[in-house]
C-alpha positions as CSV (number, residue, x, y, z in Angstrom):
1,X,53.5,122.5,93.8
2,X,53.6,118.8,92.8
3,X,52.2,119.9,89.6
4,X,54.6,122.5,89.0
5,X,57.8,120.2,90.0
6,X,56.4,118.1,87.6
7,X,56.0,120.6,84.7
8,X,59.4,122.0,85.1
9,X,60.7,118.3,85.4
10,X,58.9,117.3,82.1
11,X,59.0,120.3,80.2
12,X,56.8,121.2,77.3
13,X,55.7,117.7,77.3
14,X,52.9,118.8,79.4
15,X,51.9,121.9,77.9
16,X,48.8,121.9,75.0
17,X,50.8,122.5,72.1
18,X,53.2,119.6,73.0
19,X,50.7,117.2,72.9
20,X,48.2,118.0,69.6
21,X,50.4,119.6,67.2
22,X,49.7,119.4,63.4
23,X,52.3,119.5,60.8
24,X,51.5,119.3,57.4
25,X,48.0,118.1,58.2
26,X,48.9,114.8,59.9
27,X,48.7,114.3,63.7
28,X,51.8,113.9,65.5
29,X,52.0,110.1,67.0
30,X,49.8,110.6,70.1
31,X,50.2,107.1,71.6
32,X,54.2,107.3,71.6
33,X,53.7,110.7,73.4
34,X,51.8,109.4,76.0
35,X,54.1,106.9,76.4
36,X,57.1,108.5,77.0
37,X,55.5,110.6,79.3
38,X,54.6,107.6,81.4
39,X,57.7,106.8,81.4
40,X,59.1,110.1,82.7
41,X,56.6,110.2,85.6
42,X,57.1,106.5,86.8
43,X,61.2,107.2,86.7
44,X,60.1,110.2,89.6
45,X,58.2,108.3,91.7
46,X,60.0,104.7,92.9
47,X,58.8,101.3,92.7
48,X,57.7,101.9,88.9
49,X,57.7,99.5,86.3
50,X,60.0,101.2,84.7
51,X,63.6,101.1,84.2
52,X,65.6,104.2,86.7
53,X,66.9,106.2,85.0
54,X,70.2,106.3,87.1
55,X,71.4,101.9,87.0
56,X,73.0,101.1,90.1
57,X,74.3,97.9,89.2
58,X,77.7,98.3,88.8
59,X,78.0,99.4,92.3
60,X,78.9,97.5,95.1
61,X,76.5,96.3,97.9
62,X,75.8,98.7,100.8
63,X,76.8,95.9,103.1
64,X,78.7,93.2,103.2
65,X,80.5,90.5,106.0
66,X,84.1,90.6,104.5
67,X,85.5,93.1,102.2
68,X,88.7,91.8,100.3
69,X,90.7,94.2,98.8
70,X,92.6,93.0,96.2
71,X,91.4,90.0,93.6
72,X,94.7,88.4,92.6
73,X,95.1,84.7,93.5
74,X,95.4,85.2,97.3
75,X,92.7,87.6,97.8
76,X,90.5,84.4,96.1
77,X,92.4,82.0,97.7
78,X,90.5,83.5,101.3
79,X,87.3,84.4,99.9
80,X,87.0,80.9,98.5
81,X,88.6,79.2,101.9
82,X,86.1,81.6,104.0
83,X,83.0,80.0,102.0
84,X,84.6,76.5,102.1
85,X,84.7,76.6,105.6
86,X,81.7,78.4,106.4
87,X,79.4,76.3,109.0
88,X,76.0,77.4,106.8
89,X,76.3,77.8,103.6
90,X,75.5,81.2,102.7
91,X,76.3,82.4,106.2
92,X,78.8,84.8,105.3
93,X,78.7,87.2,102.2
94,X,81.9,88.2,100.9
95,X,82.6,91.2,98.7
96,X,86.0,91.1,96.3
97,X,87.4,94.4,95.4
98,X,89.9,94.7,92.3
99,X,90.4,97.6,90.7
100,X,92.0,96.4,87.8
101,X,89.4,93.8,85.8
102,X,91.6,93.1,83.0
103,X,94.7,91.8,85.7
104,X,96.8,93.4,83.2
105,X,98.7,94.9,85.9
106,X,98.5,92.0,88.2
107,X,101.2,90.2,90.1
108,X,99.3,87.1,89.5
109,X,99.3,86.9,85.6
110,X,102.5,88.7,85.2
111,X,104.8,85.9,87.2
112,X,106.4,82.8,85.6
113,X,104.0,80.4,87.8
114,X,106.5,78.2,89.1
115,X,105.9,76.2,92.2
116,X,108.9,74.7,94.7
117,X,109.3,73.4,98.1
118,X,112.8,74.4,98.5
119,X,113.1,77.4,100.9
120,X,114.9,78.2,103.8
121,X,112.2,78.1,106.7
122,X,110.0,75.0,107.3
123,X,107.0,77.5,107.1
124,X,107.5,77.8,103.5
125,X,107.9,74.3,102.8
126,X,104.7,73.8,104.1
127,X,102.7,76.2,102.7
128,X,104.1,75.0,99.1
129,X,103.4,71.4,99.8
130,X,99.9,72.0,100.9
131,X,99.4,74.1,97.9
132,X,100.7,71.6,95.6
133,X,98.5,68.7,97.0
134,X,95.4,71.5,95.9
135,X,96.5,72.5,92.5
136,X,96.9,68.4,92.1
137,X,93.2,67.8,93.2
138,X,92.0,71.5,91.3
139,X,89.0,69.9,90.7
140,X,88.3,71.4,94.2
141,X,87.3,74.2,92.0
142,X,84.8,72.6,89.5
143,X,82.0,74.1,88.6
144,X,78.6,72.3,87.1
145,X,78.3,72.8,83.2
146,X,82.1,74.2,83.1
147,X,84.8,72.6,81.4
148,X,87.4,71.4,83.8
149,X,90.5,73.1,84.9
150,X,93.8,72.2,83.3
151,X,96.3,74.2,85.0
152,X,98.8,73.4,82.2
153,X,101.3,71.8,85.0
154,X,104.6,71.0,84.1
155,X,106.3,68.9,86.8
156,X,110.1,69.3,85.6
157,X,111.3,70.3,88.8
158,X,113.5,73.5,90.3
159,X,117.6,73.0,90.1
160,X,119.1,75.2,92.7
161,X,122.6,75.5,92.0
162,X,125.1,76.8,95.2
163,X,128.9,77.8,95.2
164,X,131.3,76.2,97.4
165,X,130.5,79.6,100.2
166,X,126.4,78.6,99.9
167,X,126.6,74.8,99.9
168,X,126.8,74.4,103.6
169,X,123.4,76.1,103.9
170,X,122.1,74.4,101.0
171,X,122.8,71.4,102.8
172,X,120.7,72.5,106.2
173,X,118.0,73.1,103.5
174,X,117.3,70.2,102.2
175,X,117.8,68.3,105.5
176,X,114.8,70.6,106.5
177,X,113.1,70.1,103.3
178,X,113.3,66.7,103.9
179,X,112.1,66.6,107.4
180,X,109.0,68.4,106.4
181,X,108.2,66.1,103.3
182,X,109.5,67.6,100.4
183,X,111.4,65.1,97.6
184,X,114.4,66.9,97.1
185,X,117.8,65.3,96.3
186,X,121.3,66.8,96.2
187,X,123.7,66.4,93.3
188,X,127.4,66.7,93.1
189,X,129.1,68.9,90.1
190,X,130.0,65.1,88.5
191,X,126.1,63.9,89.0
192,X,124.9,67.1,87.9
193,X,126.7,67.4,84.7
194,X,125.8,63.6,83.8
195,X,122.2,64.3,84.2
196,X,122.4,67.8,82.5
197,X,125.1,67.8,79.9
198,X,123.9,70.9,78.9
199,X,125.0,72.8,82.4
200,X,128.7,74.4,82.9
201,X,129.3,73.3,86.3
202,X,132.2,75.4,86.9
203,X,131.5,77.3,90.1
204,X,129.3,75.1,91.5
205,X,129.9,72.8,94.7
206,X,126.6,71.5,95.3
207,X,122.7,71.1,93.4
208,X,119.4,70.6,95.0
209,X,116.6,69.1,92.8
210,X,113.3,68.7,93.4
211,X,111.7,65.2,92.4
212,X,108.3,65.9,93.2
213,X,105.4,68.9,93.1
214,X,107.8,71.4,91.6
215,X,107.7,72.8,88.7
216,X,105.0,75.7,86.7
217,X,101.6,75.9,85.4
218,X,99.6,78.9,84.4
219,X,98.8,81.5,86.3
220,X,95.5,82.4,84.6
221,X,94.2,79.4,84.4
222,X,94.0,79.5,88.3
223,X,93.1,82.9,88.7
224,X,89.9,82.4,86.5
225,X,89.3,78.9,87.8
226,X,88.8,80.7,91.2
227,X,86.7,83.3,90.2
228,X,84.4,81.1,88.5
229,X,84.2,79.1,91.5
230,X,83.4,82.0,94.0
231,X,80.7,83.0,91.7
232,X,79.0,79.4,92.3
233,X,79.6,80.0,95.7
234,X,77.8,83.6,96.0
235,X,81.2,85.9,96.2
236,X,80.1,89.3,95.0
237,X,83.0,90.7,92.7
238,X,83.3,94.8,92.2
239,X,85.3,96.9,89.9
240,X,87.1,99.6,92.1
241,X,89.6,101.5,94.4
242,X,89.2,101.7,97.8
243,X,90.1,105.4,98.9
244,X,88.9,105.4,102.6
245,X,88.1,103.7,105.6
246,X,85.5,105.1,108.1
247,X,86.4,103.8,111.7
248,X,86.3,103.7,115.4
249,X,88.8,104.3,118.3
250,X,88.7,102.9,121.8
251,X,91.6,103.5,124.3
252,X,93.5,101.2,126.9
253,X,96.7,100.6,128.8
254,X,98.8,98.3,128.3
255,X,100.2,96.3,131.4
256,X,103.7,98.6,130.8
257,X,101.7,101.3,131.1
258,X,101.8,102.3,127.5
259,X,98.5,103.7,125.9
260,X,97.3,102.6,122.9
261,X,94.4,103.1,120.6
262,X,92.3,99.9,119.0
263,X,90.4,101.0,115.9
264,X,87.7,99.0,114.2
265,X,86.6,99.3,110.1
266,X,82.8,100.2,110.0
267,X,82.6,101.0,106.3
268,X,84.9,101.2,103.2
269,X,84.5,103.6,100.9
270,X,84.6,102.5,97.3
271,X,85.5,104.5,94.6
272,X,83.9,103.7,90.9
273,X,86.2,103.1,88.0
274,X,86.4,106.1,85.9
275,X,84.4,108.2,88.1
276,X,84.6,110.6,91.4
277,X,81.5,108.4,92.8
278,X,82.2,106.2,95.6
279,X,80.3,103.4,97.4
280,X,80.1,103.3,101.2
281,X,79.9,99.4,102.0
282,X,79.2,98.5,105.8
283,X,81.4,95.6,106.8
284,X,82.4,93.2,109.9
285,X,86.2,92.5,108.6
286,X,88.8,94.0,106.1
287,X,91.3,91.5,104.5
288,X,94.2,93.8,102.8
289,X,95.6,91.5,100.0
290,X,96.1,94.6,98.0
291,X,99.4,92.7,96.7
292,X,102.4,95.5,95.8
293,X,99.9,98.2,97.1
294,X,99.0,96.8,100.6
295,X,101.5,99.4,102.1
296,X,99.1,102.1,101.3
297,X,95.8,100.4,101.9
298,X,97.3,99.5,105.2
299,X,98.2,103.3,105.6
300,X,94.3,104.3,104.8
301,X,93.6,102.4,108.1
302,X,95.9,104.3,109.8
303,X,98.5,101.4,110.2
304,X,101.9,102.8,110.8
305,X,100.8,106.6,111.4
306,X,101.8,106.6,115.3
307,X,104.7,108.0,116.7
308,X,107.8,106.0,115.7
309,X,108.7,103.0,118.1
310,X,105.3,102.6,118.9
311,X,103.1,99.8,117.6
312,X,101.2,102.3,116.5
313,X,103.9,103.9,114.5
314,X,105.1,100.6,112.9
315,X,103.9,100.2,109.1
316,X,103.6,97.4,106.8
317,X,106.7,97.4,105.3
318,X,105.4,96.3,101.8
319,X,106.2,98.2,98.3
320,X,106.3,97.4,94.7
321,X,109.3,96.5,93.6
322,X,109.3,95.6,89.5
323,X,110.8,92.7,88.0
324,X,111.9,91.7,84.7
325,X,110.7,88.8,82.7
326,X,112.3,87.9,79.1
327,X,111.4,85.3,76.9
328,X,114.1,84.0,74.2
329,X,114.2,81.4,71.6
330,X,117.8,78.8,71.6
331,X,117.8,76.3,69.0
332,X,120.0,74.5,70.7
333,X,119.3,75.0,74.5
334,X,118.3,72.7,77.0
335,X,115.6,70.1,76.2
336,X,112.4,68.7,77.3
337,X,113.7,67.6,80.5
338,X,115.2,70.8,81.6
339,X,114.3,71.7,84.8
340,X,113.5,75.6,86.1
341,X,117.4,76.7,87.1
342,X,118.9,79.0,89.4
343,X,122.1,80.0,89.4
344,X,123.9,81.1,92.2
345,X,124.4,84.3,90.7
346,X,120.8,85.0,90.7
347,X,119.5,84.2,87.0
348,X,117.1,82.1,86.3
349,X,115.9,80.3,83.5
350,X,113.0,77.5,82.4
351,X,111.6,76.0,79.6
352,X,108.5,77.8,78.0
353,X,106.6,75.4,75.4
354,X,108.3,73.3,73.2
355,X,109.9,74.8,70.6
356,X,113.1,75.7,72.1
357,X,111.8,78.7,73.8
358,X,112.8,79.8,77.8
359,X,111.6,82.8,80.2
360,X,113.8,84.0,82.9
361,X,115.7,86.9,84.3
362,X,117.8,87.7,88.0
363,X,116.4,90.3,90.4
364,X,118.3,93.6,90.5
365,X,120.4,94.7,93.2
366,X,119.1,97.5,95.6
367,X,121.4,99.9,93.6
368,X,119.9,98.7,90.4
369,X,116.0,98.7,91.7
370,X,113.8,100.2,88.7
371,X,111.6,102.8,88.9
372,X,107.9,100.8,90.1
373,X,106.3,103.9,88.6
374,X,105.3,102.0,85.2
375,X,106.0,99.0,83.6
376,X,108.0,99.5,81.2
377,X,111.0,96.9,80.0
378,X,114.8,97.7,80.5
379,X,116.2,95.7,77.6
380,X,119.8,97.1,78.4
381,X,119.4,95.0,81.9
382,X,119.2,91.7,80.2
383,X,121.9,92.2,77.8
384,X,124.3,93.7,81.0
385,X,123.1,91.4,84.2
386,X,121.6,88.7,83.0
387,X,122.8,87.3,79.2
388,X,126.1,87.0,80.6
389,X,125.1,84.7,83.5
390,X,123.3,82.9,81.7
391,X,125.3,82.1,78.6
392,X,128.2,81.1,81.7
393,X,126.2,78.5,83.0
394,X,124.3,77.2,79.8
395,X,126.8,78.0,77.0
396,X,124.2,77.1,74.3
397,X,122.5,80.2,75.4
398,X,125.5,82.0,74.3
399,X,123.4,82.7,70.7
400,X,119.9,83.1,72.2
401,X,117.5,85.7,70.7
402,X,115.3,87.5,72.5
403,X,111.8,87.7,71.5
404,X,109.5,89.6,74.0
405,X,109.5,90.5,77.5
406,X,107.7,92.0,80.6
407,X,107.5,93.6,83.7
408,X,105.3,92.6,86.9
409,X,105.0,93.5,90.3
410,X,106.5,91.8,93.8
411,X,104.5,92.5,96.9
412,X,108.1,92.9,98.4
413,X,108.5,93.0,101.9
414,X,111.5,94.8,102.7
415,X,111.7,93.0,106.4
416,X,112.1,89.8,105.5
417,X,110.5,89.0,102.3
418,X,108.3,86.5,103.7
419,X,104.5,86.9,103.9
420,X,102.3,88.5,106.6
421,X,99.2,86.7,107.5
422,X,96.7,87.3,110.1
423,X,95.2,90.3,112.2
424,X,96.8,93.4,112.9
425,X,97.5,94.0,116.3
426,X,95.2,97.4,116.9
427,X,93.3,97.8,113.8
428,X,90.9,94.7,115.1
429,X,89.3,93.4,112.1
430,X,92.0,94.0,109.5
431,X,93.5,90.7,108.3
432,X,96.8,90.5,106.3
433,X,97.4,88.2,103.0
434,X,100.6,90.0,101.5
435,X,104.4,90.5,101.2
436,X,105.5,87.2,99.8
437,X,108.2,88.8,97.7
438,X,107.7,87.2,94.5
439,X,106.2,83.6,96.1
440,X,102.9,84.4,97.2
441,X,101.2,82.8,93.7
442,X,102.2,79.0,94.3
443,X,101.4,79.6,98.5
444,X,98.1,81.0,97.9
445,X,95.7,78.0,98.6
446,X,97.2,77.4,101.6
447,X,97.4,80.9,102.9
448,X,93.7,81.6,102.0
449,X,93.0,78.9,104.1
450,X,95.5,80.1,106.9
451,X,93.5,83.5,106.9
452,X,90.1,82.0,106.9
453,X,91.2,80.0,109.8
454,X,92.1,82.8,111.9
455,X,88.9,84.9,110.9
456,X,86.7,82.0,111.8
457,X,88.3,80.0,114.5
458,X,90.6,82.6,116.2
459,X,93.9,80.6,115.6
460,X,96.1,78.9,112.9
461,X,94.7,75.2,112.7
462,X,96.3,73.3,109.5
463,X,99.6,75.8,109.5
464,X,101.3,77.3,112.1
465,X,101.6,80.7,110.7
466,X,102.4,82.7,114.1
467,X,106.4,84.0,113.0
468,X,104.4,85.5,109.7
469,X,101.9,87.6,112.0
470,X,102.4,91.5,111.8
471,X,103.8,91.8,115.1
472,X,107.3,90.8,114.2
473,X,107.7,94.1,112.4
474,X,107.2,95.7,115.8
475,X,109.3,93.3,117.5
476,X,112.2,93.3,115.1
477,X,111.7,89.1,114.7
478,X,112.5,88.3,111.2
479,X,111.5,85.6,109.5
480,X,113.8,85.7,107.1
481,X,113.5,83.6,104.0
482,X,116.9,83.3,102.3
483,X,115.7,81.4,98.9
484,X,113.9,84.4,97.0
485,X,114.7,84.0,93.0
């Protein structure tokens, strides 16, 4: 039977005609035929010295302690801190699954790269202060024999403008920001006009200006720096899409008599790119850092699929929102001292490079939300909604010329525009690092540490992010962030 099977597999190579045919009086290359036969024999029997017929190097491992869904800067930060805080080197195996290895549609690299401490919640101020310190000491990510990272950090600050209606809120925010350690000053319209004479102060009652640790940097550099560091720390990467979770369930009754089902994920199915094949990966913990698509990943794990009004029926309220960024040139525009300016109307801009180029935009209203099914740019939105507001605030922008534009995604938290950090109450080994609604990049170093601390120690240590836990969606307790750009 074995001989018959081999004959069927190898075909005419085992027939006498295949091994000793004369053509035109010359013998075929006998040694070459024998070599081919040996290779085919070795491919049939495992453990041979020849290369296998099927290459599995692109597949993820069959098991990993932690699987991180999403290879953007938030997911990479979680992986970094897990490895940095592990008690013994190599104790934790971490796999990062990212479906877009080019990052062409990733929120990280399509961001404007800003960092600020001017938020309305103390937790967000603390997160950004920690991250600013991390970025200032970027040698944390140094890799032997690699060139040093240059984040191209531009410390020009943020300048937030407030109308008469928003002035009191700005004063309260700045008072809190200072208490948390941020260096922010308030400016009257007169002071504003003196320092930045290119600004039209009409309609401005007050301004807040970041004096330290605010500005913008190169997101791509941070992303690549994290990836190189993680590879040196033994973190594995896989290009693929998570399509399924295999879970086990147990039932319990709460003190109020409510029946709840607890789930634990045991296996993650990763579908390979441009293929129908998938690889099951056994795991102990899953981190949902899938950004704008984290709501879909949560639903795969059963989050929000229970009866409405219950914890099991509470969804992760994170969805993709498309945002445009426009790049324009204006020879008479603000000079090199220009900060990132946020107007009361919602429009913002910052300088880009040294040649009188600028980038900016504004967020659409709920009624104007564009279709997130693609990343096409609407130039009419700039002409009708953005440019008039920019030109009103900076008269020189009347003559600007748009050079290019792009669109990216916010992982938009529709509940309170704030991050979701930590474990799910019922899917007990799924952790979140998502929902930051546009400020995830700048807070990623601190968020990654917070998630790692929760996983390793069972509680937050460096910054208490309890208001950002998933349970707030069920209890209706908003951690509302008002300073969203």
